[in-house]
C-alpha positions, 0 to 999 in steps of 0.5 A: 305089917309086923316088918313095918313097925320093925323097919320104923322102929329101927328107924326111930333107934338109928335117930337117936342114936345119930341125934343124941349124945350119951347124957342128952335127950332123946329127939322126943324128950322136951329140954327147957325152953331158952332163958329171954336174955337181953344185951343191949336191946338185942337178943345175942342167941339169936341166929344173927348173933352180934349182927343184929347191930350191924345196919348192913345186916339190918338192911335185909333182916328185922330182928324178931322182936318177942310177942310180950301180948296173948294177942294173934292175928286178926286180919287173916282169912281164916280164924285163930282161936285165943291162946291159952292163958294159965300154960305155955303155948304149944307150937309145931312147924314141920318141914323137910328141913334139908340143908338148914339155912338162916331161913328155917332158924327165921321161922322157928324164931319167930315161933318161938317168940309168937307169945312170951312162953312158948313150947316150941316142937318140931316135927322132921319127915323120914326119908322114905315119905320125903322122897317118895314125895318131893325127891332125894335130900342131900341129907340122910334122916339123921343127919337132918334130926341132928342139925336141928337138935343144934337150934336154940329155939326148937324144944323137941324135935319129933322123927317120922313126922306125917306128912298131913297132921291129923286130928289124933297128931294134935291130940297126942302132942296137944298142939295149939297151934300149927306154924308156917307162912300162910301160902296154900301148900299143894300136895296130890292128896289136897290144895292145902296140907293145913286146910285142916288146921285152918278150919280149927282157928289152929294154924298160925302163920309166920313170915317167909324168907325170901332170897333163900331155900334149900332148892336155890342153895343146891341150884348153886352147887350145880350151876358151880359144879365145875368149880366144886369139883376143881377146888375137892380136886386141889383139895386132895380129893380122887376122882374117884371119890369124886365119881369123875372120869379120867377124861373129866378130870383132864378137861378141869385141869385144863380149866384151872390152867386156863383160869390161872393164866387169866388172873396172872394177866391180870394180875400183871396188868393191874401191878403195871398199871399200879407200877405207873401210877406210882411212878408219876405220883413219885415224880409229881412230888419231886417236881412239888418238892423242886419248885418250893426249894426254889421260891424259898432260896429264891430271894437269898440268890438276889440280894448275894447277887446283888452284895457281889456285883450289886456296883459294877452292875451300876456302872454298867447300866449307868453308862449305857443310860447315859449314851442312850441319852445323849443319842436324843434329838433335842440334847445339845451335844447330839446337835455339836457332833451333827453339824461338826460331821456335817462340815467335815462332810462340806470340805471333802466335797470341796477338796474333791471339786478342785481335783476335778477341776 
């Protein structure tokens, strides 16, 4: 028993050292709640920061508004006690909080903004309990505690928090509500670890953020494992640091070489296409410029040609026109010419007849 107490004490001491800097409060010591700030209808300290006004962010996340009343939800299948009105409402969130992400932060923000005046405590399970019940974590307990210490919504961190909330724990920390999403959270001992506080009317639900979880983040890393190995090798880490064999290193180098060739081919194809498109656009622009140039100069050329050769052209076309008109059947000159030609033909015929006789 004494060894267990010493082990727990040493874990708490190491956690305090890991999570505190000189002059900063211990994990279980409270700090003043963050003041309510206003900047254009937006809380500038929220996890989304100035992105609260970004329409692309608003498509996915709605800003969390502070509940300025002391009302509690009434549409739940369990009762919820009314909050105290003469002091800050003491709320408690618990969890492992491995690889802290925006889903965690939004849940804590919801809890902090549940009432106008909230004191928010966060209980975090130690490594021993977590590894036994849920498996290995990425961060150690000290790293998880330190990560949470920087969350602006949290007023107090409770290290080595129990897996199950007990009556003694509620009384010790004077907890008014335990906050979590209201889906049943099962364990080997219970179908819902929060059934106890729900029965007491001391459970306050928060809304879960879909699309992100610690398990999902780990899945991303496992899925792209080779890419992250190559990334770290390129940054100078040794195969020994990454715990990979020589053959694995050569496989990764080959993958990188093939990937580089593919990128080069794509780049060349894209560059050739862009060059051709650019040349065609230049040719089109040059043709448009030439067309406009000749359209502008057309009248000038016509006037210049007429001034230089107008009289001679008129003489040539006039003489040609007169010849065409004189060749028409109804013209008198043409009739005389035809009769003269016929007379010459008749005389020639008589002469040839006399010679034969």
